[in-house]
Every structure is written in C-alpha cells, then in structure tokens.
C-alpha positions as CSV (number, residue, x, y, z in Angstrom):
1,M,0.0,0.0,0.0
2,I,2.7,2.5,1.0
3,R,4.9,1.4,-1.9
4,K,2.1,2.0,-4.4
5,A,1.3,5.4,-2.8
6,L,4.9,6.4,-3.0
7,Q,5.0,5.4,-6.6
8,L,1.9,7.4,-7.6
9,D,2.9,10.5,-5.5
10,G,6.4,10.3,-7.0
11,Q,5.1,10.2,-10.6
12,R,3.0,13.3,-9.8
13,F,5.9,15.1,-8.2
14,R,8.3,14.3,-11.0
15,K,5.8,15.6,-13.6
16,T,4.7,18.9,-11.9
17,K,7.6,19.4,-9.4
18,Q,5.0,20.3,-6.9
19,F,3.2,18.2,-4.2
20,K,0.8,18.9,-1.4
21,A,-0.7,16.4,1.0
22,K,-1.2,15.2,4.6
23,R,0.9,12.2,5.5
24,P,2.5,10.5,8.5
25,S,6.0,11.7,9.2
26,E,7.6,8.3,8.2
27,Y,5.9,8.5,4.9
28,W,7.4,12.0,4.2
29,L,10.8,10.7,5.1
30,L,10.5,7.9,2.5
31,F,9.1,10.4,0.0
32,F,12.1,12.7,0.5
33,K,14.6,9.9,0.2
34,K,13.1,8.5,-3.0
35,H,12.0,11.6,-4.8
36,V,13.4,14.8,-3.4
37,L,16.9,14.5,-2.0
38,L,18.4,13.3,-5.3
39,K,21.3,14.7,-7.2
40,E,20.2,17.1,-9.8
41,R,21.2,16.0,-13.4
42,W,21.3,17.8,-16.7
43,K,18.0,17.1,-18.5
44,F,17.5,17.1,-22.3
45,K,14.9,19.4,-23.6
46,T,13.3,19.4,-27.1
47,F,14.6,22.9,-28.0
48,H,18.2,21.6,-27.5
49,L,17.7,19.9,-30.9
50,L,18.2,23.4,-32.4
51,A,21.9,22.9,-31.8
52,L,21.9,20.3,-34.6
53,V,20.4,22.4,-37.3
54,P,23.5,24.5,-38.3
55,V,25.8,21.6,-37.7
56,L,23.8,19.3,-40.0
57,L,23.8,21.9,-42.8
58,I,27.5,22.3,-42.6
59,F,28.1,18.6,-42.4
60,L,25.9,17.8,-45.4
61,F,27.4,20.6,-47.5
62,Y,31.0,19.3,-47.0
63,T,30.2,15.6,-47.3
64,T,28.6,16.1,-50.7
65,T,31.4,18.3,-52.1
66,S,34.6,17.1,-50.4
67,D,36.8,14.0,-50.1
68,T,36.9,11.5,-47.2
69,E,39.7,13.2,-45.3
70,T,37.9,16.5,-45.3
71,T,34.7,14.8,-44.2
72,I,36.4,13.4,-41.1
73,V,37.8,16.9,-40.2
74,V,34.4,18.5,-40.7
75,G,32.9,15.7,-38.6
76,F,35.1,16.7,-35.7
77,I,34.4,20.4,-36.2
78,S,30.6,19.7,-36.3
79,T,30.8,17.7,-33.0
80,F,32.7,20.6,-31.4
81,I,30.1,23.1,-32.6
82,T,27.2,20.9,-31.3
83,I,28.7,20.7,-27.8
84,A,29.4,24.4,-27.8
85,V,25.8,25.3,-28.9
86,L,24.3,22.9,-26.4
87,T,26.4,24.4,-23.6
88,F,25.2,27.9,-24.7
89,L,21.5,26.8,-24.8
90,A,21.8,25.1,-21.4
91,G,23.3,28.2,-19.9
92,S,20.8,30.6,-21.4
93,S,17.7,28.5,-20.5
94,P,15.8,29.4,-17.3
95,K,17.3,27.9,-14.2
96,A,15.6,25.7,-11.6
97,F,18.2,26.3,-8.8
98,V,16.6,23.7,-6.5
99,P,18.2,23.9,-3.1
100,I,18.7,20.2,-2.2
101,D,20.4,21.1,1.1
102,E,17.4,23.2,2.2
103,F,15.0,20.3,1.6
104,A,17.3,18.2,3.7
105,E,16.9,20.8,6.5
106,L,13.2,20.0,6.5
107,A,13.7,16.3,6.5
108,K,16.0,16.5,9.5
109,F,13.4,18.6,11.3
110,I,10.8,16.0,10.7
111,I,13.1,13.3,12.1
112,Y,13.6,15.4,15.2
113,T,9.9,16.2,15.9
114,K,8.2,13.0,14.7
115,G,7.9,11.5,18.1
116,D,6.1,14.6,19.5
117,I,3.6,15.2,16.7
118,Y,-0.1,14.7,17.4
119,K,-1.3,11.6,15.5
120,N,2.0,11.7,13.7
121,I,0.4,13.6,10.8
122,I,2.1,16.4,8.8
123,S,0.6,18.7,6.3
124,L,3.2,19.7,3.7
125,R,3.5,21.4,0.3
126,L,6.6,21.2,-1.7
127,N,7.9,23.1,-4.8
128,A,11.0,21.8,-6.5
129,G,10.2,23.6,-9.8
130,Q,12.0,26.3,-11.8
131,I,12.5,29.5,-9.9
132,E,13.5,31.6,-13.0
133,D,10.0,31.7,-14.3
134,A,7.8,34.8,-15.2
135,A,5.3,33.8,-12.5
136,N,8.0,34.2,-9.8
137,L,9.5,37.5,-11.1
138,L,9.7,40.4,-8.7
139,K,10.3,44.1,-9.4
140,P,14.0,44.9,-8.6
141,E,12.8,48.0,-6.6
142,D,10.8,45.8,-4.3
143,I,14.0,44.3,-2.8
144,G,16.1,47.4,-3.0
145,F,17.8,47.2,-6.4
146,K,17.6,49.6,-9.4
147,N,18.6,48.9,-13.0
148,G,21.1,51.2,-14.6
149,S,24.8,51.9,-15.5
150,G,25.1,48.7,-17.5
151,T,23.7,46.5,-14.7
152,T,20.3,44.7,-14.9
153,Y,18.7,42.9,-12.0
154,K,16.1,40.1,-12.3
155,P,14.9,38.8,-8.9
156,Y,12.7,35.7,-8.6
157,Q,11.0,34.5,-5.4
158,L,9.5,31.1,-4.7
159,E,8.1,29.3,-1.7
160,R,10.0,26.0,-1.6
161,F,8.0,24.4,1.2
162,F,5.5,25.0,3.9
163,T,4.9,22.5,6.7
164,Q,2.2,22.4,9.4
165,F,1.5,20.0,12.3
166,V,0.3,20.0,15.9
167,F,2.3,18.9,18.9
168,K,0.9,16.4,21.3
169,E,0.5,19.1,23.9
170,G,-1.8,21.1,21.6
171,S,0.4,23.8,20.1
172,S,0.6,24.3,16.3
173,C,3.9,24.5,14.5
174,M,4.6,25.9,11.0
175,V,7.9,26.1,9.1
176,S,8.6,27.5,5.7
177,L,11.4,28.4,3.3
178,Y,11.4,31.1,0.7
179,Q,14.1,31.4,-1.9
180,I,15.1,34.5,-3.8
181,S,17.3,34.1,-6.8
182,L,18.9,37.3,-8.2
183,R,20.2,37.3,-11.8
184,V,22.7,40.1,-12.2
185,S,23.7,41.0,-15.8
186,S,26.7,43.4,-16.1
187,T,27.6,44.9,-19.5
188,K,31.0,46.6,-19.9
189,R,32.8,48.0,-22.9
190,R,36.5,47.1,-22.9
191,S,39.3,49.5,-24.1
192,S,39.5,47.4,-27.3
193,G,35.9,48.4,-28.1
194,K,34.5,44.9,-27.4
195,V,31.3,44.7,-25.3
196,K,31.3,41.9,-22.7
197,T,28.3,40.8,-20.6
198,K,28.7,38.8,-17.4
199,I,25.8,37.1,-15.6
200,K,26.0,36.1,-12.0
201,H,23.4,34.5,-9.7
202,K,23.0,35.3,-6.0
203,H,20.6,33.4,-3.7
204,K,19.0,34.2,-0.4
205,F,17.0,31.8,1.8
206,F,14.4,33.0,4.3
207,Y,13.7,30.4,7.1
208,Q,10.6,30.9,9.3
209,L,9.2,28.9,12.2
210,I,5.9,29.9,13.7
211,L,4.4,28.5,16.9
212,K,0.7,29.1,17.8
213,L,0.4,28.7,21.6
214,K,-2.6,28.9,23.8
215,E,-2.3,32.0,26.1
216,S,-3.6,29.8,28.9
217,D,-0.7,27.3,28.5
218,Y,2.3,29.6,27.8
219,S,3.5,33.1,28.7
220,I,6.1,34.9,26.7
221,S,9.3,36.3,28.2
222,D,9.7,40.0,28.0
223,T,13.5,39.8,28.0
224,F,14.4,37.4,25.2
225,S,17.3,38.4,22.9
226,T,16.9,39.0,19.2
227,D,20.6,38.8,18.4
228,T,20.5,35.2,17.2
229,Y,17.2,35.3,15.4
230,D,14.6,37.8,14.4
231,I,11.7,37.0,16.9
232,T,8.3,38.7,17.0
233,V,5.3,37.9,19.2
234,K,1.7,38.7,18.5
235,N,-1.4,38.0,20.6
236,E,-4.4,36.9,18.6
237,N,-7.8,35.6,19.9
238,G,-6.3,34.0,23.0
239,F,-3.2,32.6,21.2
240,N,0.4,33.8,21.2
241,L,1.9,33.7,17.7
242,V,5.7,33.4,18.0
243,K,7.6,33.9,14.7
244,V,11.3,33.1,14.4
245,K,13.1,34.2,11.2
246,C,16.6,34.1,9.8
247,K,18.2,34.4,6.4
248,E,21.2,33.0,4.6
249,K,23.0,34.2,1.5
250,V,24.8,31.8,-0.9
251,S,26.4,32.2,-4.3
252,Q,26.0,28.6,-5.4
253,I,23.3,26.0,-5.1
254,A,24.4,22.5,-4.3
255,S,23.2,19.7,-6.7
256,E,23.3,17.1,-3.9
257,V,23.1,17.1,-0.1
258,N,26.3,18.3,1.4
259,S,27.9,15.5,3.4
260,V,28.8,17.9,6.2
261,N,25.2,19.1,6.6
262,K,23.6,15.6,6.2
263,H,24.0,14.6,9.9
264,G,24.0,18.1,11.4
265,M,21.1,19.7,13.3
266,S,18.4,21.3,11.2
267,I,18.1,25.0,11.4
268,Y,14.5,24.7,12.4
269,T,15.5,22.4,15.3
270,K,17.9,25.1,16.4
271,M,15.2,27.7,16.3
272,L,12.8,25.5,18.4
273,K,15.5,24.6,20.9
274,Y,16.4,28.3,21.2
275,L,12.9,29.2,22.2
276,V,12.7,26.4,24.8
277,H,16.2,26.6,26.2
278,E,16.3,30.4,26.4
279,Q,12.9,30.4,28.0
280,V,11.3,32.6,25.4
281,L,8.3,30.3,26.0
282,V,7.4,29.8,29.7
283,P,4.9,27.0,30.3
284,K,2.2,27.7,32.9
285,R,1.7,24.0,33.4
286,N,3.9,20.9,33.2
287,Q,3.6,20.5,29.4
288,K,6.5,20.3,27.0
289,L,6.7,21.1,23.3
290,I,9.4,18.6,22.7
291,N,10.7,15.8,24.9
C-alpha cells in the first residue's frame, strides 16, 4: 500500500515538481529519500535539438562536395560546434536552482519532531520547480535594487516548502522556506571596443518557524534576545503567535546534499531549541513542546 502510494505520488511530483498532502512523518521521510533528496542532473529538452540544425547543414554541404579526409575533419568540427551550442543553450535557458540542502533541513526537522507530533500527521506542500519563471519574477525596486549603469537585476521568489503540524500538547507549528534568486547582468565595454556581458546569480534563503500557543498554556518572556534570530510575538484571539526568522546568502546552489550538513542539526530544530532553552516560552503547566 505504502509502496504504491509512494510510486503514484512520486510520478505526480516528477511531472509537476510540486506536491501537497497530509501524510505520516515516516511517509514523508521515505518520499524525501526516493523523490526529493536526489542529485540534480542535466536534462535534455526538445529545444536543444536546435543545436543540430546549423551543424547538419555544414556537415551535409561538405560531405557532398569534399573527399573523405575533409569529411572526417568536418565531422570533428561539427561535433565541437554541437557541444558548444548545447552548452550555450543550457546556460541561457531558465534555471531551476533547486536547493537540495534546504530540503534536507526540513527532512532533519521531521526526524527530530516526529515523536512529538499529534497523530504523527504532517501537512506539507513542496515546490522543486524552476525559480526563474515569469510567474516568480519580482520588481527589482521591491527588494532594494535599481537597474542602470550597465547592470540589470532580475529577482525571482519562490516558496520552496510549507509545513504544518500539531504537537501532542496542543500547540501548532509551521515552518517554511522562501528562496530569492537574483540574476545580475553586467555589460561593460573594454578598451578594445568589445562589449562583454557577465551574468551572476545570487541566492538568499528565508527560514521561518511559527508557533501558535494557547495563552492559557504559555506566557512569553519580555527579556528574550533577538541577536541570534529575528523573533516577533503577536497575541491573537487567545493565542500567542511566535515567529522566528533568519536568512542566509549563498552564491551557489548544491546539486546534492552536502555530506557535512547531512547529519547536522536542522536550522528549524535550532530555532525550536532556542525558544525552549532560552525560556522565550514559559509553560504555565507541566507541558512540553518537545521531549
């Protein structure tokens, strides 16, 4: 039953790069292992066949008008041109920039909390799709950039995942990850008169953990520090909403889970432990968020 469900869910995820469901924590861990935490590989796309058009024309012209030795030389040249054009097409096509390491952060958090989750059920939505898409495009001004002086900015934002579950003691927990990918194009004219354009990508991750706590069960400390994390507290309809945020900048996206991070503590686990150990949350009874 589980194997069949994993297969069907995996097919859907591979096709759409998105998935949303409520499942037991063990199921999600299997799903991550089989379908999410995989090394990203180069994928052939139909438009890559365009690389063959000029090459075939050149090859056919010379094979019908030249001798065998020339044909061999032209064959090598055609192969080189094909590889060069494919490299260009792959580099100029929209990027996915799927952060495998960050999905692993969520998997580690599920491992840490699964024994404390009510009915062991987690609601989760995932998006491992292409971030450089028109639907994800932001205005540069919205994030503090302005085009000009030979530099063009294209920022893209995408929610990679959102998770929600309830602890056994009754409090709700939500964690999410937003990714911003900034494509920076710089055009400069050299002293020789040649114009050269460089393209760089910068990435920023926004981690967030939200706890929804009953005001009758927990009080919030007035003296907690915000040096480690950005922490805000809001009271709403008899509940305390505690939001913990942090961000990280990177210049490259890993194509597979980093061996150093594989067995380390999840950033969401660190956030949760910080709230508990630093007594940001003060229980009014004998309950515990995590054991």
